[in-house]
N, CA, C and O atoms as a GROMACS GRO file, in nm:
protein
  316
    1MET      N    1   2.309  12.996  12.581
    1MET     CA    2   2.269  12.865  12.533
    1MET      C    3   2.393  12.780  12.503
    1MET      O    4   2.496  12.830  12.458
    2LEU      N    5   2.377  12.653  12.531
    2LEU     CA    6   2.481  12.556  12.500
    2LEU      C    7   2.426  12.458  12.397
    2LEU      O    8   2.307  12.426  12.399
    3HIS      N    9   2.512  12.412  12.309
    3HIS     CA   10   2.474  12.309  12.213
    3HIS      C   11   2.539  12.180  12.258
    3HIS      O   12   2.661  12.174  12.272
    4LEU      N   13   2.460  12.077  12.282
    4LEU     CA   14   2.510  11.950  12.333
    4LEU      C   15   2.499  11.844  12.226
    4LEU      O   16   2.396  11.833  12.159
    5ARG      N   17   2.605  11.766  12.209
    5ARG     CA   18   2.605  11.651  12.118
    5ARG      C   19   2.642  11.530  12.200
    5ARG      O   20   2.741  11.531  12.274
    6LEU      N   21   2.564  11.427  12.188
    6LEU     CA   22   2.587  11.304  12.262
    6LEU      C   23   2.586  11.188  12.164
    6LEU      O   24   2.497  11.178  12.081
    7ILE      N   25   2.685  11.102  12.174
    7ILE     CA   26   2.686  10.979  12.094
    7ILE      C   27   2.677  10.863  12.192
    7ILE      O   28   2.761  10.849  12.282
    8THR      N   29   2.575  10.780  12.175
    8THR     CA   30   2.553  10.667  12.264
    8THR      C   31   2.642  10.550  12.221
    8THR      O   32   2.696  10.550  12.110
    9PRO      N   33   2.658  10.452  12.308
    9PRO     CA   34   2.739  10.334  12.270
    9PRO      C   35   2.687  10.265  12.144
    9PRO      O   36   2.765  10.203  12.072
   10ALA      N   37   2.558  10.276  12.118
   10ALA     CA   38   2.501  10.214  11.998
   10ALA      C   39   2.528  10.297  11.872
   10ALA      O   40   2.498  10.252  11.761
   11GLY      N   41   2.582  10.417  11.889
   11GLY     CA   42   2.613  10.502  11.775
   11GLY      C   43   2.507  10.604  11.743
   11GLY      O   44   2.517  10.675  11.643
   12ASP      N   45   2.405  10.614  11.826
   12ASP     CA   46   2.302  10.716  11.806
   12ASP      C   47   2.358  10.853  11.838
   12ASP      O   48   2.435  10.868  11.933
   13VAL      N   49   2.320  10.953  11.760
   13VAL     CA   50   2.363  11.090  11.786
   13VAL      C   51   2.242  11.169  11.836
   13VAL      O   52   2.137  11.171  11.772
   14VAL      N   53   2.259  11.234  11.950
   14VAL     CA   54   2.154  11.317  12.007
   14VAL      C   55   2.210  11.458  12.015
   14VAL      O   56   2.318  11.479  12.072
   15MET      N   57   2.138  11.556  11.959
   15MET     CA   58   2.183  11.695  11.965
   15MET      C   59   2.069  11.780  12.020
   15MET      O   60   1.953  11.761  11.985
   16CYS      N   61   2.105  11.873  12.107
   16CYS     CA   62   2.002  11.962  12.161
   16CYS      C   63   2.067  12.092  12.208
   16CYS      O   64   2.187  12.097  12.236
   17ASP      N   65   1.985  12.195  12.215
   17ASP     CA   66   2.028  12.322  12.271
   17ASP      C   67   1.972  12.330  12.412
   17ASP      O   68   1.856  12.299  12.437
   18VAL      N   69   2.057  12.373  12.505
   18VAL     CA   70   2.022  12.373  12.646
   18VAL      C   71   2.054  12.510  12.704
   18VAL      O   72   2.157  12.570  12.671
   19ALA      N   73   1.966  12.559  12.789
   19ALA     CA   74   1.995  12.683  12.860
   19ALA      C   75   2.120  12.662  12.945
   19ALA      O   76   2.137  12.559  13.009
   20ARG      N   77   2.207  12.760  12.944
   20ARG     CA   78   2.333  12.750  13.016
   20ARG      C   79   2.310  12.709  13.163
   20ARG      O   80   2.389  12.633  13.219
   21GLU      N   81   2.203  12.760  13.223
   21GLU     CA   82   2.175  12.731  13.363
   21GLU      C   83   2.145  12.584  13.387
   21GLU      O   84   2.166  12.533  13.497
   22ALA      N   85   2.095  12.515  13.285
   22ALA     CA   86   2.060  12.373  13.299
   22ALA      C   87   2.173  12.280  13.255
   22ALA      O   88   2.164  12.159  13.274
   23GLY      N   89   2.277  12.335  13.198
   23GLY     CA   90   2.385  12.254  13.143
   23GLY      C   91   2.455  12.166  13.244
   23GLY      O   92   2.476  12.047  13.218
   24ASP      N   93   2.491  12.221  13.358
   24ASP     CA   94   2.562  12.142  13.459
   24ASP      C   95   2.480  12.022  13.505
   24ASP      O   96   2.532  11.911  13.516
   25GLU      N   97   2.352  12.046  13.532
   25GLU     CA   98   2.266  11.938  13.580
   25GLU      C   99   2.250  11.829  13.473
   25GLU      O  100   2.254  11.710  13.505
   26LEU      N  101   2.232  11.870  13.348
   26LEU     CA  102   2.217  11.774  13.239
   26LEU      C  103   2.343  11.690  13.221
   26LEU      O  104   2.336  11.568  13.209
   27ILE      N  105   2.458  11.756  13.218
   27ILE     CA  106   2.584  11.683  13.199
   27ILE      C  107   2.610  11.591  13.318
   27ILE      O  108   2.659  11.479  13.300
   28HIS      N  109   2.579  11.636  13.439
   28HIS     CA  110   2.595  11.552  13.557
   28HIS      C  111   2.509  11.426  13.542
   28HIS      O  112   2.555  11.315  13.573
   29GLY      N  113   2.385  11.442  13.496
   29GLY     CA  114   2.297  11.326  13.476
   29GLY      C  115   2.349  11.230  13.371
   29GLY      O  116   2.340  11.108  13.389
   30LEU      N  117   2.403  11.283  13.261
   30LEU     CA  118   2.460  11.197  13.157
   30LEU      C  119   2.582  11.122  13.208
   30LEU      O  120   2.600  11.004  13.176
   31ARG      N  121   2.664  11.189  13.288
   31ARG     CA  122   2.781  11.122  13.346
   31ARG      C  123   2.740  11.016  13.447
   31ARG      O  124   2.806  10.913  13.458
   32ALA      N  125   2.631  11.039  13.520
   32ALA     CA  126   2.581  10.940  13.615
   32ALA      C  127   2.541  10.811  13.542
   32ALA      O  128   2.544  10.703  13.599
   33LEU      N  129   2.503  10.824  13.415
   33LEU     CA  130   2.469  10.709  13.332
   33LEU      C  131   2.592  10.649  13.264
   33LEU      O  132   2.579  10.556  13.184
   34ASP      N  133   2.711  10.702  13.294
   34ASP     CA  134   2.839  10.658  13.236
   34ASP      C  135   2.848  10.683  13.086
   34ASP      O  136   2.927  10.618  13.018
   35LEU      N  137   2.769  10.777  13.034
   35LEU     CA  138   2.774  10.805  12.891
   35LEU      C  139   2.902  10.877  12.851
   35LEU      O  140   2.938  10.877  12.733
   36ASP      N  141   2.972  10.938  12.946
   36ASP     CA  142   3.100  11.000  12.914
   36ASP      C  143   3.208  10.895  12.896
   36ASP      O  144   3.314  10.924  12.840
   37ARG      N  145   3.185  10.772  12.945
   37ARG     CA  146   3.282  10.664  12.930
   37ARG      C  147   3.244  10.567  12.819
   37ARG      O  148   3.329  10.518  12.746
   38THR      N  149   3.114  10.540  12.808
   38THR     CA  150   3.069  10.443  12.709
   38THR      C  151   3.026  10.508  12.578
   38THR      O  152   3.006  10.439  12.478
   39GLY      N  153   3.012  10.638  12.580
   39GLY     CA  154   2.974  10.714  12.461
   39GLY      C  155   3.060  10.837  12.449
   39GLY      O  156   3.181  10.833  12.475
   40SER      N  157   3.000  10.946  12.411
   40SER     CA  158   3.074  11.070  12.394
   40SER      C  159   2.981  11.188  12.420
   40SER      O  160   2.866  11.189  12.376
   41ILE      N  161   3.032  11.287  12.493
   41ILE     CA  162   2.956  11.408  12.521
   41ILE      C  163   3.041  11.526  12.474
   41ILE      O  164   3.157  11.539  12.512
   42ALA      N  165   2.983  11.612  12.391
   42ALA     CA  166   3.051  11.733  12.345
   42ALA      C  167   2.959  11.852  12.367
   42ALA      O  168   2.840  11.848  12.334
   43VAL      N  169   3.014  11.958  12.424
   43VAL     CA  170   2.936  12.077  12.453
   43VAL      C  171   3.003  12.196  12.388
   43VAL      O  172   3.125  12.211  12.398
   44GLY      N  173   2.926  12.281  12.323
   44GLY     CA  174   2.980  12.402  12.262
   44GLY      C  175   2.892  12.521  12.294
   44GLY      O  176   2.771  12.507  12.310
   45ASP      N  177   2.952  12.635  12.305
   45ASP     CA  178   2.879  12.760  12.327
   45ASP      C  179   2.824  12.806  12.193
   45ASP      O  180   2.900  12.824  12.098
   46ILE      N  181   2.694  12.824  12.184
   46ILE     CA  182   2.632  12.862  12.058
   46ILE      C  183   2.687  12.994  12.006
   46ILE      O  184   2.687  13.018  11.885
   47GLY      N  185   2.732  13.080  12.095
   47GLY     CA  186   2.782  13.210  12.054
   47GLY      C  187   2.920  13.207  11.990
   47GLY      O  188   2.966  13.310  11.940
   48LEU      N  189   2.987  13.093  11.991
   48LEU     CA  190   3.122  13.086  11.935
   48LEU      C  191   3.119  13.087  11.783
   48LEU      O  192   3.037  13.020  11.720
   49LEU      N  193   3.209  13.164  11.726
   49LEU     CA  194   3.222  13.170  11.580
   49LEU      C  195   3.274  13.035  11.529
   49LEU      O  196   3.369  12.979  11.584
   50GLY      N  197   3.211  12.987  11.426
   50GLY     CA  198   3.256  12.860  11.366
   50GLY      C  199   3.200  12.736  11.433
   50GLY      O  200   3.253  12.627  11.414
   51ILE      N  201   3.093  12.750  11.511
   51ILE     CA  202   3.040  12.635  11.583
   51ILE      C  203   2.994  12.524  11.487
   51ILE      O  204   3.006  12.406  11.520
   52VAL      N  205   2.942  12.560  11.374
   52VAL     CA  206   2.896  12.458  11.278
   52VAL      C  207   3.013  12.376  11.228
   52VAL      O  208   3.006  12.253  11.224
   53ARG      N  209   3.120  12.444  11.190
   53ARG     CA  210   3.239  12.373  11.141
   53ARG      C  211   3.300  12.286  11.251
   53ARG      O  212   3.336  12.171  11.226
   54ALA      N  213   3.311  12.341  11.370
   54ALA     CA  214   3.367  12.265  11.482
   54ALA      C  215   3.278  12.145  11.515
   54ALA      O  216   3.327  12.036  11.544
   55GLY      N  217   3.147  12.166  11.509
   55GLY     CA  218   3.055  12.056  11.537
   55GLY      C  219   3.067  11.944  11.436
   55GLY      O  220   3.065  11.826  11.473
   56ALA      N  221   3.079  11.980  11.310
   56ALA     CA  222   3.093  11.878  11.206
   56ALA      C  223   3.222  11.799  11.225
   56ALA      O  224   3.222  11.676  11.210
   57LEU      N  225   3.330  11.867  11.257
   57LEU     CA  226   3.458  11.798  11.281
   57LEU      C  227   3.449  11.707  11.403
   57LEU      O  228   3.503  11.596  11.403
   58THR      N  229   3.380  11.754  11.506
   58THR     CA  230   3.363  11.673  11.627
   58THR      C  231   3.286  11.546  11.595
   58THR      O  232   3.324  11.437  11.636
   59LEU      N  233   3.176  11.560  11.522
   59LEU     CA  234   3.097  11.443  11.487
   59LEU      C  235   3.174  11.344  11.400
   59LEU      O  236   3.164  11.223  11.419
   60LEU      N  237   3.252  11.396  11.306
   60LEU     CA  238   3.333  11.307  11.221
   60LEU      C  239   3.437  11.232  11.304
   60LEU      O  240   3.458  11.112  11.284
   61ALA      N  241   3.500  11.303  11.396
   61ALA     CA  242   3.601  11.239  11.482
   61ALA      C  243   3.537  11.133  11.571
   61ALA      O  244   3.592  11.024  11.589
   62GLN      N  245   3.421  11.166  11.626
   62GLN     CA  246   3.353  11.069  11.712
   62GLN      C  247   3.306  10.948  11.632
   62GLN      O  248   3.316  10.835  11.680
   63LYS      N  249   3.256  10.970  11.512
   63LYS     CA  250   3.212  10.859  11.427
   63LYS      C  251   3.330  10.768  11.394
   63LYS      O  252   3.318  10.646  11.400
   64TRP      N  253   3.445  10.826  11.360
   64TRP     CA  254   3.564  10.747  11.332
   64TRP      C  255   3.606  10.668  11.455
   64TRP      O  256   3.638  10.550  11.445
   65PHE      N  257   3.606  10.734  11.572
   65PHE     CA  258   3.648  10.668  11.696
   65PHE      C  259   3.561  10.545  11.724
   65PHE      O  260   3.614  10.437  11.752
   66TRP      N  261   3.428  10.561  11.716
   66TRP     CA  262   3.339  10.450  11.749
   66TRP      C  263   3.343  10.342  11.642
   66TRP      O  264   3.327  10.224  11.675
   67ALA      N  265   3.364  10.377  11.517
   67ALA     CA  266   3.378  10.276  11.412
   67ALA      C  267   3.504  10.193  11.436
   67ALA      O  268   3.503  10.071  11.420
   68SER      N  269   3.612  10.260  11.474
   68SER     CA  270   3.737  10.190  11.505
   68SER      C  271   3.720  10.098  11.625
   68SER      O  272   3.769   9.985  11.626
   69ARG      N  273   3.649  10.147  11.724
   69ARG     CA  274   3.628  10.068  11.845
   69ARG      C  275   3.542   9.944  11.814
   69ARG      O  276   3.571   9.835  11.863
   70ARG      N  277   3.436   9.961  11.734
   70ARG     CA  278   3.353   9.848  11.697
   70ARG      C  279   3.434   9.746  11.616
   70ARG      O  280   3.417   9.625  11.633
   71GLU      N  281   3.521   9.795  11.528
   71GLU     CA  282   3.603   9.706  11.447
   71GLU      C  283   3.698   9.627  11.535
   71GLU      O  284   3.713   9.506  11.516
   72ARG      N  285   3.762   9.691  11.631
   72ARG     CA  286   3.853   9.621  11.722
   72ARG      C  287   3.777   9.518  11.805
   72ARG      O  288   3.827   9.408  11.828
   73THR      N  289   3.658   9.554  11.849
   73THR     CA  290   3.577   9.462  11.928
   73THR      C  291   3.536   9.341  11.845
   73THR      O  292   3.539   9.228  11.893
   74ALA      N  293   3.498   9.365  11.721
   74ALA     CA  294   3.459   9.254  11.633
   74ALA      C  295   3.576   9.161  11.606
   74ALA      O  296   3.560   9.039  11.606
   75LYS      N  297   3.693   9.218  11.583
   75LYS     CA  298   3.812   9.136  11.560
   75LYS      C  299   3.850   9.055  11.683
   75LYS      O  300   3.887   8.938  11.672
   76ALA      N  301   3.839   9.116  11.800
   76ALA     CA  302   3.872   9.046  11.925
   76ALA      C  303   3.773   8.933  11.951
   76ALA      O  304   3.811   8.828  12.001
   77GLY      N  305   3.647   8.956  11.917
   77GLY     CA  306   3.544   8.853  11.939
   77GLY      C  307   3.551   8.740  11.839
   77GLY      O  308   3.508   8.628  11.868
   78GLY      N  309   3.605   8.769  11.721
   78GLY     CA  310   3.609   8.669  11.614
   78GLY      C  311   3.733   8.582  11.617
   78GLY      O  312   3.741   8.483  11.543
   79SER      N  313   3.831   8.618  11.702
   79SER     CA  314   3.954   8.536  11.701
   79SER      C  315   3.951   8.422  11.796
   79SER      O  316   4.047   8.347  11.805
   0.00000   0.00000   0.00000
């Protein structure tokens, strides 16, 4: 099983567990939607030790990244 975390450009967080066999097809579909460029895709192996801690750090980093990006966009639009 794989644990997938997706952050959309709007800042929505989507998390799901996916059978390893379906992972490639799912990620390919998300990339076809350009979500790897306009959002964020993170995949972790559920069997890895510390997945919860790593997942929390990943989400915090992604939240910071998108907040910074929105702030830069707002400043650029307001000048």
